[in-house]
N, C-alpha and C positions, 0 to 999 in steps of 0.2 A: 504494500500500500504506500502510495505517495501522500504526503501530508498537505499538499497544496489544496486549498479550498475546503479543508476539513474542519470540523469542530472537535476540539480535544479538551479533555479534562486531565489535569495533572495534580495528584495529591502530593503532599510534602513539597510543594512548589515554591516555597519562599526562599529556599537556599539549596546549595549543593547540587546533586544530580537533577532534582526536580526543576530548579531554576535554570540549569543549563539546558534541559530539554525544552522548557517553555521558550527560551530565547532562540533555540535552534528551530523549533517548530514555527515560530514567528518569521524567522529568516527564510524558511522554506515555503512560506505563503499560506499558513493556516488561516482559515476564515475567521475563526474566533477561538480564543484560549481562555479557559477557566482555571485559575490558580487557587488551589485548595491547601490550606494549612491552618494549624491551630494558632500560629503566629499571624494574627490578623493584619498587623501593620506591615509585616514582611510580605504577605500575600498581596496586599494592596499595592505596595511599591513595585513588585514584579509585574502585576497586572497592568498598572499604569504605563509601565515601560513598553509593553507590547500592545497596548490598546485593548486589553482583555478585561475580564471581570474577576473579582476575588470572592472567596467564600471561606469563612472561618468555622470549621466544624471538626468534631472528633470522628475520625474515620471508623472507629470502633463502635459507633452508634448507628445501628442499622437504619433506624427511622430517619436519622439525619442524612444518611447517604441516599436513601430513597427520595427524600424531599429535595435534596440537591439535584439529583438526576432529573426528576420531574420538572424542577424549576428551570434548569438549563435548557431542556428540550422545549419547554414552553416559550422561553425567551429567545433562544438562539437556533432552534431546530435540532434535528437528530444528532446525537453524539456519535461521531465516527470512531474516535479513539479515546479510551479511558486508560490512563497510566496510573496504576495503583502503586505508589512509590514510598509512602510514609514508612518510617522505621527508626529503630534505635538499638543500642547495644547495652547489655549489662554484663557484669562479671560474676562468676560463681559456678560451682559444681553441684554435687548432690545436696549440699547444705543450703543452697539458695532457696528462699521462700517460694512456696507454690503460688502464692499470690502474685509474685513477680512474673512467674511463668504464665499465669492466666492473662495478665495484662499484655505481655508480649505476644501471646497467642492471638489475642483480640486484634492487635495492630498488624502483625505480620501474616496472619492467616485469615481470620474472620473478616477483616476489612476487604480483602480480595474477594472473599465469598459474597459479602453483601453487595459489592459492586456488580459482580457477575449475576447474582440473582435478580437484581433490579434491571440490568441492561440486556441480558441475553434474550428475554422475550421480546423486548422492543427491537433489538437488532435483527433477530431472525425474522420478525414480521416484515422488515423492510429489505431483507436480502443479505444482511451480514454486518459485521463491524470488527473492530480490533481491540482486544484486551491485552494490555502490556502490564506486567507486574515486576517489581524489584524483589529479588531474593538475594542471593550472595553466592560466591564460590564456596562459602561454608555450607551451603545447602546441598552442594554436590559432593563435598569432601567432609570437612569438620572444622570447628573453630576451637583452637586452644584457648582455655580460660573461660568459656561460656557454654554451659550445657543448654541453657534456654535459647540462646541464639542459634545453636546448631539444630536443636529440635524444631524450632519454628521455621527456620529457613528451609530445612528439608521438607517440611509440610507444605510450605508455600509452593515449592517446585512440584510436589505431588498433586496439589490442587490444580495448578496450571496444566499439568499433563492430562489430568482427568477431563478438564474442560475441553482441551484441544481434541482429545480422542472422542468425546461424547458429542460435541457440538460443531466439530469441524465441517461436517457435511451440510450444516445449516449456514455456512458462510462466516462462522466465527473464527477469526484468525487470532492466534495466541502466541505471545512471546514472553519469555522470562529472562530478566536481566540478572546475570551472575558475575559481578565484578569482584576483584580483590580490593586493594586499597585505592580509595579515591579521596582527593583532598576536599573534605566537607567539614561541617561543624557537628558531626555525629557525636563527638565527645561532649559538647555542650548540651546536646539534646538527650544524652543518655545518663540516667541516674546511676550513681555508685560506680562510675567508670573511672573518672579522674584521668591521670596520665599513665597509661600502661606502658611499661618499658619492655615487655617481653611478649606475652601471648598474642596481643592484638597487633603488635608491630611486625609479627611474622608475615602477615599478609602483604606488607610493603616490599617484600623481597623481590618481587617481579616488577617493581616500580609503582609509584604513586601517581595516578592519572588526575588530570584536571576534569571538572565536570563537563566542560565543553568537548573534551576528547571522548568522553563516554557518550555524550549526545550525538556526536558524529557516528560512532559505531552503531548506536541505536537506529538512527535514520537509515543507515546502510542495511542493517538487518531487517528492518520493517519493509524496505523496498523489495527484499527477497523473501519476506515472510518466514524468516528462520525462527525456530522455536527457542533454542539457546542463544542468548546474546552474551558473548564472552569478550569484554573489552581487553582482558589480559589473555592473549591466545594460549599462554602456557597452561591455563586451566584445562584446556581440551586434552592435553597430553596427560595431565594428572588423573583425569577421569578415566582415560583409557587404561592407565596403569592399575587403577583401582578395580576396574571391570575385568581386567585380564587375570589378576591374581590378588584377591582381596586380602588374603592372609599376609602376603608379602607387603601389601600396602599398609595394613595395620601395623605390622612390625616396623616398617619404616617410620610411621607416624609416632610409634612408641619411642623409638630411638631419638627422633627429633624432639619430642617433648622432654625426654630425659636430658638432652643437651641444653634445654632452656631452664628447667626447674630441678631442684634436688628431689630425691625420691620421697622424702618425707614432707615436702613443702605443701602446705594446705592451699587450696585455690584462693581462699580469702587473702592470703599473703601476696598473691600475684599483683594486687593493686598497690601501686606505689605513687605517692603524691610528691610533686615538686615543692 
């Protein structure tokens, strides 16, 4: 799908990847852009820059998501592209509170589900549409230091796969974004993260991309309607290795974690503040 003359909604659009995609979609000729974020001032600033509209909602609120979609389609016409991008990171392992997992589940998985449930009937009735969601390379592999992030990002990819399989014949195109390190403000948006010196910095080993670089890869992938969007191409090779011999892959990950943390180091100590 080309974005020219399309109506697109981008959640988490006030900063980072979301903002980069909004700006790229605008440059590529989108007819109208809706910038969604809990940061109302930030969403408005980005929307004003591209001549779009802003909405401040919690994407984990299904009623709010449904209302947003209905309002956008009433005001701007059918939504062609919905980019479900909001997310954050926390630190912790088995000891991390279940309540934290529930909140992350709502943002990383249920938010995508709510958008799909509201949009797919509308999109199929008019011949199709595009659902794009942000997961992470951690959803294809694993994330040192965060059980909750690993679980929810794997689930986000599984949800996208299911939608693509089940609704592809109805014209629903699906892509899932799986980057490694991108220069965003995720630390500021992520409770209990602080400045992590080890576990989360591992993802930067293949380079830290700028949001505009990721946006470029996204538009190229959408033009080809590729399912996996991998801004860091190395991830494709890591996934192949995992699929070829998962035991060897786990062994390698165990050795890698061992090089980062002492054997008796508790996950709670992985958080280091400057």
